[in-house]
N, C-alpha and C positions, 0 to 999 in steps of 0.2 A: 363152545368150540365144536361140538358135535354137529351143530347146524352148519357151521363153516366147512366142516369136513365133508359133509354130503354135498355142499355147493362146490367145493373143489373138485370132487369126483364127477359131479354132473356136467362140468364143462369139458368133459372128455371129447377129444376129436381124434380120430385115428386117420392116418394117411392111407391112401390106396396102397395095396400091396405092391411094393417095388423092390428092386435089388437093394442090398445092403449098401453098395457103393453110392447109389444116387440118394439114399437116405442120408448117408454120411456127407455127401456133398451139399445136400439141402441144409443139414445142421451147420456145416461150416459157413455156408451162405448166411444163415440166420445169425450166427455169431458175428460175422463180418458186419452185417447191418447193425446189430446191437453195439458193436464196438466202434465202428467207423461211420455209420449212417447219420442221418439228421437226428442228433440226440434230443433235440427239443420236442420231437414227436412223442417221445416216451413220457415226458413230464406232464402231458396233458391227458393221458390215459386215466381212467378211473383207478383208484387206489386198489381195488380188488384185482384188476387186471395186472397191474404192476407187481402186486404181491405174488400172483400166480406165475407170472413170468420169472420172477426171482426164484420162487420155490422150484419150478421145473428146471431151470437152468442149474441151480445149485444141486438138485438131485441128480441131474444128468452128469454133472462134473465131479461131485463129491459123494454121491450116494446119500443114504438116509441122514437126516438132520442129527448131528451129535447131541447128546444130552447136555444140557446147560445152554444150548443155543435155540431152545424151543420157544423163545419169546418171553418166557416167564420172568427173566431177569432184565429184559430190555426196558429202558427208561423212555427211549424214543418211540412214540406210537407207531410211526410208519415202519420202523425196523421190527417192532414187535408183531405187527400184522404180517409182514413178510416171513418172519421166522415161524410164526404159527402156522402159516400156509405150507411152508416147507415141512414142518413136523407133521402135518396132516397127511402128507403123502406117504408116511410110513416107510415100508420096504419096497416101494415102487421100483422096478428095474430101470436101469439108467437109459436103455434103449426106449422104453415106454416114455420116460420123462422127456426124452428128446422129441419124440413124436407129439406129445402133449404140448410141449413148448411151441413147436413149429405150427401146430394146429391153432393154438391160442393166438400166437403172433399173426397168423394169416387171418383169423377172425377179427382181431382189433386193429390191425394195420395191413390191410390186404395189399397195399402198395409196396411193401418191403421187397417182394420178389422182383418187381419191375426195377426198384432202385438198384438191387443187386445185379440185374441184367445190364442196366445202364452204366453203373459205376464200379461194379465189383472187379472187372478186369483192369480198369484204370487204377484202382486202389492197390491191387496186387502187383500191377506192372510198376507203379510209382515206388512201392516198397522194394521191388527187385532192383530197379534202377539205382536207387539211393542207398541200397544195403551197404556196399563198400564205403561209400562216401559217409554214410551215417555212422559206421564203426569209427572212421577216422575222426569225425566231428565229435562223437560222444567221448572218445579217449582224450581228445584235445580239451573238451570242456571239463572232463573229469580232472585232468591234470591242472588246469587253471583253477578249478574249484579247490583242489587240495592245496595249491600254492596260496591262493587267497585265504584259505582257512589257516594255513600255517602263519601267514603274515599277520592275520588278525590275532592269533594266539600269541605271536611274538610281541605284537603291539600291546596286547592286554598284559602280558608279563612285564614289559617294560613300564607300563603304567603303574602296576602294583609295585614294582621295585622303586620307582620314583616316589610313590606314596609312602612306602616303608621308610625310605631314606629321609623324607620330609618329616614324617612322624618321629623318627629316631632323633633328628636334629632338633625338633621342637621339644622333645622331652629331655634332651641332652644338649643344652645351649652351648657348652664348651666345645662342641665339635663344629 
């Protein structure tokens, strides 16, 4: 792990000094790309790069890796590698983790910024346009889901009741 720790730190990229607002905008754009961008591109990255992106993002959002999530208990190898990379960051400040994330993302997927320029406004606009409609649709689907769940539960209870009555009649033929 010590060797990996030095490797994690050696991939350090710092952004050119900019205003805090533009760094935050760049971070939001990177999160937009990760969340809404062509997700297939991430799966083809080397495992080490994916682990570091996970580690930097986790560090930036949640701070240091909590004990118990350091990878020692993870059965899945990919998850263990990601958690070990996160743990190796130690007490790295969140702002530095954001910078490292953006630097690494730019190194392994330099086209992410162009994607955000081309599609970022469309994604944001689409979400703004459908926000009111989305709320209505989500509420509608939630209610339908609740009704369907209630109907399934009612049907299940009726089935259990029929089985209980049948069993009782079988055990007590006089009824």
